[in-house]
TORGUDO-18953 format. One record per residue: residue in one letter; x, z, y of N, C-alpha, C, O, CB in turn. Coordinates in steps of 0.05 Angstrom, whole numbers, plus 5000, padded with zeros to 4 digits. Atoms other than C-alpha are relative to their C-alpha. Glycine has a CB too. Example, Ala and Ser with C-alpha at 12.3 -4.5 7.8 and 13.67 -1.06 7.14 Angstrom:
2
A501850004976524651564910501850005024503950135024498050255001;S498449994976527351434979498550145022499550185044500949715009;
// end
This chain:
426
M501750004976500050005000501850005025503650175027498150245000;S498350034976502949795067498350005025496449845027501749744998;R501549984976500349985135500949785019503149675017500350275014;A499350194979500249495194498650085025496450195024499249714991;A501149924975498949605267500349775020502249625020501450255011;V500050194977497249175328499350155025497450315025498149754995;R500549864974497449415400499549795022500349565019502350195007;P500550194978495149105465502749905012504650055013498350135022;G497650124989500248645497499449765018497449775033502049934978;R500350244984500847965528497749834991496649864970502649845000;A502050205007495847405530501149834977503549794974499349825024;L499250185022495946955468500349725011498649625025497950014977;R499550284991499046275481501349854977502649964959501950005025;G498750175019501145685439498149884980495749854986502150154985;E501650135020498645355376500650114972502850224968500449695001;A499749915028497745515302498849804981496849674987498750284996;T501050165022496945115239498950184979500350374970502149804989;L501349825018492145435191500649934970501149704964497050015005;P499850065028492745495115497649824991495549835004500150264983;G502250165011488545005074497650174994497850404986500949854976;D502549865004481245195066499950114971500449974952497649825005;K500049865026480445695009497849894982498249854958499650305004;S502250105016473645444987500549724989500049674965497450005017;I499550285009475644714984502250004979502049854959500849825024;T497849995019482144874948499150084972499849954953502250205010;Q500849915026478745254892498149804986498349774962498550275002;R501750215011473544704882501749774989501249674967498049905020;A498250225009479044184877501550084975502149924958502049935023;I498649915024482744614826498349974975499249874955500950305003;F501750015024476844664778499349714993499149654970497550175005;L500650285006474943934785502549854990502349684972498949865025;G497550135009482243724777500750084972501949924957502350085018;A499549925028482644124712498249854981498949794958499550304997;L502050135017476443774685500549704998500149584977497250055010;A499650304999478243054706502649924987504750054993499949905029;P497550095012483342684664501949875020501049725037499549804977;G498150124982489742494700501150195021500250425022498949765013;P498749834980493942754758498450035025497849835038502849905006;T501449954974490143074816501950145018503150355012497550184995;R498249894980494243214878498250145021496450025033501749785013;I501449844979491643764925502050065022503750235019498750264988;R498249964978495243724991499050225019496650255023500349745016;N500649774982495444335038498250204985496450314998498749905025;A501649815015492544764983500450285012502650355021500850004970;N499849734990490945475005502050164984502050154959497250144999;P497949855014496845934988499250284992500950434981502550015017;G500849725005492746574980499650074971499849914953497550055015;A500249895027491547014921497549894985497649864960499850305001;D502450105013484546744907500549724988499849684965497749985020;A499450275011486946024899502050034977501949884957501249825022;S498149955022492746284856498650094975499450014953502250205009;A501549915023487846634811498649764986498649744961497950215008;A501350245012484045974801502149834985501549734964498649835022;L497950165014490545614784500950134974501349994954502549975019;R499249875025492446144733497849964978498449934955500550305005;M502250035019485546074701500149724987499949694963497350045014;V500050275011485945314693502549954983502549804964499749795022;R497550035016493145364668499550124972500450014952502450135014;A500549875025490845844614498149834983498049864958498850285005;L501850185014485545324596501249734993499849554984497549965017;G498550235009490844804582500749795021501849585014498349874980;T499350184979491744464649502950045009503750275014498150025024;Q497349984989498844314671499850025031498449875043501749764992;V500149944971500044584742502850015011504550144999498550265006;R497449984986505844474789499550055029498049895042501749754995;R500249954971506244784858502549915014504749945004499450305005;D497750084983510644514913499350055029497150165035500849714995;R500549944972511244544988497749855012496549935032502549935016;D502350174990505944004997497350104989495350014999500549714991;G502549905012500744374955500350044970501950204962497849805006;C499749975029499744304880499149744986497549594997498550244990;L500750235017499143784825498950104974500150274961502549814996;L501249925025494443864766499849764982499149544991497250135004;L500350215019494643444703497750084981498150234962502649954984;G502349945016487643484674499949834975500849614974497449965016;G500250145025486143284603497349904993496949784972501050174978;G502750085005478743144608498450204984495950174982500149744985;A501449785014477043754566501850245002504250225004499449924970;L498549754997479144484569500550124973499050074954498550195018;R499149885026482644874514499250294999499450435020503149974997;E500849725002480145534488502450185004504650134994498750054972;C497949814993484246114514499850244982497750344976499950085030;D500149785018486346684469500150275015500550485003502549994981;R500249754985485747194525497949985022496849765027502850075013;V502049994979480947414579501049855025503349895033499250295007;L499350144976480946964641499450185024497150275027498549735003;D500249814978482147394703499949875027501849745036502450204999;A500450124973479347164770501050195022500850125045497049945004;R499049814981482447774803497850085020495850205012502549895016;N501949924980478747874869498249775009496649805028501450115025;S501450244991475747174874497349964988497149884964501849764994;G502750065009468247124868499649714997498149624979498050115020;T500250295003468846374879501149914973499849754959501449865023;A498850095025473546294820498350084976497949924958502850124997;L501649915023469246714773497449844997496749754975499550305002;R502650135001462646384791500349704994498849594978498450045026;L499650285006465245674791500949964972500049774958502149875020;A499150025028468845784725497750034981497749914959502250204995;T502349965018462246024695498549744996497849674974498250225012;G501350255002458945364711501649794986500649634970499249895027;L498150195013465044964690500150034970499949834955502850025012;L499549955029465845294622497450014984497649994959501450274997;A502549995015458445324604499649754983498349764962497750035019;A500450255015458844594581502449934983502349724969499549785020;Q497750055017465644634546499650124973498650344971502650105014;P500549905027465544714470502050214991503250194970500149774980;I498149785006469645354472498750265008496750265023502749955016;Q501049744991468446094480502050125020504450105017499750194976;S498349894978471046434543498950275009496550325008500249805023;V500849744988471047124574501350015028503749975031500950254982;L499149994972471547194650499750295010497750425005498449815017;T500149734987473147834688501449985027502249765036501350224982;G498649984975476248064753500950285006500850454988498249905023;D499149734994478848664789497650195003495350105000501750005027;A502249804999474749304800497949925020495549965015501250285007;S501950094979471549014863498249784989495849794993501549915025;L501650235009469448364830498250084977496049964974501949784990;R501849915022466648734769497550155010495850214994501650184981;R502449874989461649064816498249795014496149865025500850215020;R501550214986459148394844498249854980499149784959501949805015;P501950115020452948084812500549714992501449555008497250015012;V499850275010453147474768497449904989497249664981502149994978;D502650095010445847454747498949765016497449605006498150235000;R500950224983444546984806501149734990499949534997500850065029;V498950255011448946474770498849964971498149744964503050014999;L500850025028446946624698497149914997496549754979500450264986;R502850075003439446564709499549705003498349584985498350155020;P500550294998439345844735501649844980500749624972500749905028;L498550155021444845624686498550004974498849814958502750134996;A501650005024440145824630498149764997497449684975498450264997;A501850235001435645244650501349764988499949584978499049945029;F498650225012441044764627500450054970501349874956502749975013;G499549935027441345124560502550154995503550184973500149754983;A497549865002447545524575499650274984497550394986501250065027;D500049755015449246114529502150195012504450175005500649944969;I498249834985452246644574498850285000496450325003500449905029;S500849724998451947404573501950165018504250075023499850134972;A498349834982454647954618499150294997497150354984499749915029;R500549715001454848704625497450085015496549945033502450165012;E502449894987448749114645497749805000496549745020500550095028;G502250195003443748614618500349745015498449625024497550135009;G499550264987447048004648500450025030500349825044497849824995;R499849964971448148304717502950005010503449915033498750255008;L497449964989455548454723502249904980501749894956500550305005;P497750085017462348194697501050244984500550474991502349885016;P499150265011465648124648497749824991495549914984501950054978;V501950205008462147484630501049874974503349794972499649795022;V499450135025462047194559498549734999496149725001499350174975;I501150275000460946434555500549874973502749844964501249825023;R499850155025459446084490499349715007496949635006498150124977;G500450274990460345374513498549824980498849854956502649875006;R501750175017455444854486499249755016499649745040497650164990;R501150244987452344174501497650085017495850225008499249794979;L502249944982447844234562498249765005499149535002501250105027;S502050214994441643844581499450015030499350235042497550024984;G500750004972439843624651497550165006495850184989499749715009;A502249834993434944054688499650005030501449915045500450294990;T500549954972431744184755500050305005498550454994497249885009;V499649714995434044854782500150055030500749885045502550104985;A499849914972433845244847501750255001501650424983497150055012;T498449764997438645764872498250235008496350205024502249955021;D501649764994435846474875500650115028498950225041500550214979;V499149904974439846654937501649785014502649605001501850264997;P498450204986443146244992503050054995504250215009499450005030;S497249955008450046194960501349734992500449604974500250204977;A498650245008454845604959501450034974501849844959502049925022;Q498749955026458445934900498049944977498749814957501050284999;V502050045021452045934859499349704998499349594976497450165006;K500650285000450245224879502249844987501749654972499549895029;S497750155011457244974862500350044970501049864955502550085014;A499949955029457045314794498049824985498549714964499550304994;L502150175012450544944779500849715000500349564981497350045014;L499150284998453444284802502249944979502249724968501049935028;L497950045020459544374757498849984972499949844955502150225001;A501450035026454844474698498549744999498649614978498150244996;A501650245000450443894719501549754995500549564982498549985026;I498450255003456043374721500849974971501649754963502450005018;Q499350015029457443544647497649984982497849934958501750244993;A502449995016450243584624499149724993499849525006497750155015;E501150255009446643024587497449945016495550105014499549994969;G502450064985441642684633500250095029502050245036497650114987;P499949934972439942764706499250295005497750414990498249825016;S500749734991439443434742499550005030500449825044502350204993;I500549964972436843664809500650295006499550474994497149925008;V499449734991439744274844499050035028499749885046503250064999;R501349964974435644544902500950275012501450464998497049994997;E499749754985436945064955498250005024497949805037503050055008;E501849984977432145315008501450025026500649915046498150234997;V498449964975437445515059502649854996504049904977500550305005;P497550155003443245035071502450184999502750375015500349805023;T497549865002450045305049502349805000501849565002500150184974;R497650185000457145025048499749774980498949814957502550164994;D500550235017456944325021502649874991502749624986498449795015;H497450115008464344235001499949874972501149664968502150215001;T500150115027462644114928498649735000499649544987498550194981;E501450264999457643564943501749785013501649555004497450035016;R498250204987462643224989502349924982503249694983501150125026;M497650055017468243274937499349854975500949694965501350254994;L500650115026464643064874500349704998501549614978497250074992;P499650295003464442304888502949924998503549724985498749865023;A497150075001472042304897501050024971502949884964501650195018;F499249975029472542514823498349824982498649844958499750294992;G501650195016467441984801497350104993495849954979501549944975;A502749905006461242424796498049845015498449765038499850305006;R502150154987454842064812497850195011496350314995498749794980;I501949824988450642464861498649865023499649675035501450265009;T501650094978445242344912499050245015497950425002497649814992;R500949774984443742824969497549935016497449725028502350105018;E502550054984436842885000498950275009498050434992497949854983;G500949754990435043465045501550234987504050234986497050044995;G498749775013436344115007500449964971500850164956498450245005;S499750055029436943774939502449814995503149645012497549874989;V497950185009442743444902499249914972498750074954502850154999;R500650125027441142964844502649924988504249785000498049765003;V497550055014446642914793499449844975497749924959501550274992;E500250165025447242374739502150124981504550074985500449695006;G498249855017450342784683501749824982501149584978498550194983;S498250135019455942584636501449755011502349594995498549934975;A498550234989459042084684502950054995503950274998499449975031;P497149975005466341954667501450085026501149945047501349754988;L498549924977470842324716502749885000503749794980500150315002;H497250094998477642124742501450185020500150315036500249705009;A498449834982483242474779499749905029498849675034503049994992;A500450074972483342474855502350125017503650315008497350095011;D498249884980487842604915498250145021496550015033501849785014;I501649854982484843154958501750115023503750255018498550234985;D498749894977487143315029498350235010496050195018500549795022;V501549764993485044025047500350065030502650105039500850244983;P499749934972483544155121500550305004500250464985497449925015;G499549724994485344815155497450164996495250075002501050035028;D502249825007480945405136498750105026500050255041500950234983;P501349914976475745535191499650305000499450425022497449865004;S500349715001474746255167502650135008502550345022499150094972;A497549894991482146385176500449955030501550125045502349884984;A499750074972482046025243498350185018499050235041499149715005;A501849844984476246465266501450255011500950335034497650084984;F498749754991480747085271501949945023502050105042501550124977;L498250064978485846745315498449915024499149975047502049784992;G501850084978480246425357498850245013498550255037497949814990;A501149764989477047105365502050165017501350265038498950184977;A497949864985483647405387500449875027500750005048502650004984;A499750144975484346865440497750055019498050075043500449704995;A502449954984477246975464500050285012498950335033497549964983;L500149724993478347725468502150095021501550255038500450164976;V497849914983484947785505500149835026500449595025502849984985;P500150154975484647595579502449815004504749874996500050195024;R498150214993488346955601501249864975503149714978502350125016;S499050145024489446725529499149714999497049645009499050154975;D500550295002489745985513501449914974503849884974500949835025;V498850055026490745785440498849744988496449694991499450244980;W500950245015490445135400500250064970502350164961501849755008;L500149975029488445155327499949724988497949584991497650184990;R499750285009490744515293498949944973499250104954503049935000;G500950105026487344125238498050174985498250214961502349964983;V501949815011481444595226497549844990496649665004499250225020;S502550125010475344395184497850065020497450295029499350114972;V502349974983469344275228497549904985495649804997500349855027;N502450065017464544155170497650135014497850375022500450104971;P502349884987457544265199499150274988497950435002497749814999;T500849745013456444835149502150225005501750444996499649964971;R497849814996462845185173500750065029502350245035502449914986;R499149984972463345115249498350195017498750225041500049735013;A501949844985457845605268501450225016500550305038498050134981;F498649784986462846155287501049905027500750045047502350114983;F498950094975466245735340497849925020498149955044501949764995;D502350054983459545495367498950265012498250275036497849854985;L501049744990457346225373502050125019501250255039499550184976;L498049894982463946425404499749875028500050015048502949944989;A500450134974462745905459497550125014497550165038499749704996;S502549894988455646185470500450285010499050375027497749994980;M499349734991458746875478501550015026501750215039501550154978;G498550014974462846645537502849904998504149865019499950265012;A497350125003469446395508499949705006497849585004501250054972;Q499850284995471745705527501149874974503449914967501949935024;V499350125026471845295462499549705002497449615009498350124978;T500250305000473244545457501149904974502950014962501449885024;F499250135025474044085397501349735008500049565021497649954980;E498550234992479343545405501049854975501349974954502350075019;N498750165021482242975363498550034973499650084952502950094995;E501649995024476442975313500749774982500949544991497050005007;R499250205020478242605249499050094973497450274971503149965001;A501049935027477242635174502350044981504449924983498249774989;A498249965023480942895113498249944975496950124965501250294999;G501850085021477442515058497150015009496449885029500450174975;A502849974993470142705061499550235020497250285028498350044976;E500349764983471443305106500949945029503049835033501650244989;P499150044972471543275183501850235009501450465000497549995019;L498349794989476943655220500649945029500249715038502650034984;A499450044971479243755292502050215008502650404993497450025017;D498449794987484044135337498150165018496650045034502449885016;I501849834984480344725368501650165021503550305014498450204981;R498849854979482345005435498250235008495850195013500649825025;V501649764992480045725452501450145023503850205021499650194975;R499149854977480846055519498350245005495950244999500249825025;A501449744997478946765537497649975020497649805037501950225010;G502349994982472346925571498850284999499450434981497949784994;T501549755001467847515587497849974980496149804982498850075028;L501750045023463947625524497250125005496950345015501250134975;R502849924999456347675522499150104973500250024953498249775010;P501049905026452448045468498649784984498049574994498050245004;I501250205018449547685408497650114985497350354983502149904980;S502249935017443247685367499949804977499449564981497250015015;I499850175024443947405296497950084980497750324973502850004988;G502049945020438247355246500549864974502649744971497349925010;A499650095027437347155174500649704999502149614982497650064983;A499650295002437046405189502949925007503849724996498149865020;E497350074992444046415220502150114981504450024980500650105028;V498049855016447346875168501549824981504049864979498650214985;P498450155020449246365113502349855012504449825000498249804986;G497850154988453545965162502150185013504150085023498949825021;L498249814987456946595188500950234981502150424990498750125025;I499849775018457347035126502850125000503150365000499249924973;D497349895001464947095124501050115027502850285027501949784991;E499149924974465647195199498450235012499050325034499949765018;L501749794988460347735209501550255006501050375027497750064981;P498549774992465248315206501649965026501850145043501950094978;L498650074976469347965259498249995025498950095046501549734997;L502050004978463147845302499250285008498750335031497649834993;A500649724993461548585297502150125017501550285036499750164974;V497849904983468448735326499749895028500050035047502749934987;L500350134973467348235383497750135015497950165039499649704997;A502449884987460548545397500750275013499550345033497850044980;A499249744988464049215411501349965027501350155043501950154981;F498850054975467548885469498249845019498949795042502649844996;A501950154984461548485494498550185019498350425015498049854982;R501449854980457648705555497050034994495449875004500449885028;G502849975007451148955525499750084971501750134957498549765006;E500749925027447749115460499649754982498149574989497550174999;S500250225019448448645400498650094974498650334967502849894993;E501449935025444348615336500549784980500249544986497050045005;I499750185023445848285269498250094978498550324968503149984991;T501949935021440348275217500049784979501149564983497250055011;G500350205021438747905152502549964984502849764970499249755012;A497450035013445748025125500450204977502750294973502250035020;G499749825022444348465065502049914979503150084964497450044987;E498050115019448948005024502750125005504450134986500149705003;L497449884994454848345059500550254983502850334979500150085029;R499649775017453648955015501149934972501950114957497450164997;L499250095027455648534954502649845001503249694983497849834988;K497450144997462348264980502250174988501750354972500549945029;E497749855011469348524965499850305005500850464989502649905013;S500849734996466949174995497149995010496049785015501950155021;D502649994986460249405023500749975030501350165043498450284995;R499050064974461949065088498350125023499350175045500249705004;I501649874979456149365127501050285004501450365027497050004991;E499049724997458450075113503050005009503750165026499750154974;A497250014993465849885118500449955030502150085043501549794983;V499850064972465049575187499050235017500350305037498449745007;A501049784984460750145213502050235000502550355021497350094988;E498149795001465750655189502549945016503550125030500950054970;A497650084985471650275219499450005030501150095046501049734991;L500650004971468150175286499850285011500850345033497349855005;R500149724991466550915291502850125002503450275021498250174980;A497349895000473751095273501649905024503350045034501549924974;A498650124977476050635330498650075026499449975047500249704997;G501349914975471250955380497649835008496749865031501950005022;G502350174993465550455377497350144995497250354981500149754984;T502749905004458050575378498549804984497949584993498550055028;V501350195018454550265319497950154983498350384975502249884981;D502149905016448150375281499749814976498549604979497350035016;P500350185024448550085210497149994991495750204991501950094977;R502750045011442049805182500349904971502549844962498449795017;P499850105028440449595110501149724999502449654979497350014987;D499150285000441948875129501649925024501749685032497649824998;G498450074977446548915189500750245018501050465008498649795017;W499249784981448349315251498749955027497949735035503150005003;R500450004971446349485322502550115012503450335006497450165009;I497449924988452649525364499850005030498949815042502349804991;V500049974971453149785435502749945011504750085005499050285008;G497550074988458649435473500350115028498950295036500349695000;G499649924972461149505543502550175004503950135024497750145010;G497749834996466350035533502549934984504550064986499250284993;G497850085017470849675484500550214979498750354971502649975017;L499349815021474550085432502550165009504250065022500649864973;E497749844994479350665438502349934981504649924989499350304997;G498050075020482950475373500750234982499350434982502549905014;G499249795018486650895322500349894972500749654967498050225000;D499750075028487050895246497449914988495350034992501150244984;V502450125012482150465206500549964971502649874963499349745014;E499950065028480750425132498749734994496649675004498650224983;T500950275005479849725104498549974974497249774969502449815000;R501250005027477249895034501049764983499649664966496949985003;G498850225015481849355007498749735005498949554988499950074971;D501550254994477848805041501449845021501949945043497150075009;H498450164982481648235074498649945026499949945047500849754987;R501450064976476148075124499950245019500250215043497149914994;I499949754984475848805148502750045012503050105036499250244983;A497349974991483348835153500749825024501749915044502049954978;M499350194979484048205195498350055025499350025047499649724990;A501749954976478048365240501050235017500950215041497150054990;F499249774984480749035260502949985010503650125030499850254984;L497450064987487848785271499549845025500949885045501849854981;V500850144975484648305321499150205021499850185044497849794994;A500949794981481148905352502350155014502150235037498250204986;G497849854989487849235362501349875024502650005040502150024979;L498950144977489748705413498650095026499850055048499649704997;R501449914976484549005462499450304999498950415020497549845003;A500549715001483449715437502150155015504550085014499950104970;R498149874981486650195486502450124986504650114997498650225015;R497749895015491050535433500949824978502649904962499350274989;G499450185023491549935387498650094975497150294975503050004996;V501249935025489349955315502149994978503849814977497749804993;R498350005023493050145252498250004975496550174973502050245000;I501650015025490049945184501650134978504050144978499349714993;D498749855022491350325120501449824980503349924966497950164986;D498850185021493149715077499749715009497449625012498750064973;D500150284993494949005096500349824976500449574979502149935021;G499650165024495848775024497849814994498349594984500550184977;A502350175007488848495017500049745016498749545008497450145005;I500050254984490247975072501049764984500349544990501750055026;A498950215016494147575021497949854984498549634973502150114981;V502150145014487547394988499549735011499149534997497450175000;S500750254987486346845039502249895018502549645019497550035016;D498150104981491946805090502450195001502550365018498849975028;P497749815002498547145071501650025026503050225031501849914978;H498350004976501746955138498350055026499249995048501449745003;F501849954977495947175184501450165021501450095045497550134991;L498949824980499647745217502349885015502649925039500950264986;S497850134986505847335232499049795020500149765042501949884980;R501150204982501546785263498950155025499350065048497749844986;L501249854978497847295306502150115019501950085043498350234989;R497949894983504247625330501549795015502449835037501950174984;R498650224987507546955345498449915025499649845045500449774980;L501650084977501746765390500050205023499650135046497149944991;A500149794980502047435426502750075012502950275026498850254987;R497449944989509447405443500149965030502150005043502249824987;
// end
């Protein structure tokens, strides 16, 4: 366990290049393992979650080589049964996507994760996968990992996600591309669409219409070259820091501006920061841009259930920004935060109070009274990378700075976050 501290200092200036998007990287890893031939993933995310996905597919018989440009996978078109438990570590994405991937493979697999992941529900994936004919069981009546998958031939089906979750939707799509016959996967609330954008590059036949994706199952797949744009969730922390510290002016290069991922920066602009998108271009099927963020006087926010899916990873950070905004902010409809790496509603409330903030936690969010900023001090992160990064950002404006109890969890998504932040604040 290693402590880290950030104190107020100079305005943030300069530019930063972000790590490759974590969500896109993990999807490319699982599809690259399934598709025969060499798949090149450029700018792959270097964090622990992506590494867990790589270890899983390597254990399933995929050859993997990492280099400075990203990673190369040599898929064989079918996965090999592993003689040990597959460990997703802290990655909910890896565990849930692997569940859909392996449901159609003629092998038996057991999936688990760390103590945090073993407390996160998997029934939301298992229930709709059963419509394809999947044979999957889990602890506590199918609710919690470990997960036991007895792979078998699947049949196409029409299924709907129980909760707004891109992880669940993607697991269903990975099963659907291997099933016999057509499938339709529906979601009521739009979520990240990286899987739908990526599947055609690997040869999958899909059609998108509104909130539905039609998949023609059993299409022959082929390897692909995937260019991963910068992670907008990682960029959000540096953008928030620039918005928070007076006179700051920061460029974030090559960031994904996928419509399902840019909500944080749009909201940051509505709060009073100066946010512009420049040099918009494409990385394969994904749009990206350079984002410029300049400081501004922050206004309070009101976020409801309709906005939550597009902001789910950034909500702890927005709670921190709300503490510095001029007025009272409210975030509701975010009960899903209680099922993340930590109970993020309680973790944020506890950390804000420890830093001198005024916060009223609700079952599905918070009411936060801003205006006075934060005094700062020692904050517990509960081993959650989003909490750790959000409160290190707070330390740039908190009067006494902020010291977190453990910076190790940051490696889950952005191992070099703290060095980037300090470089901009020189």
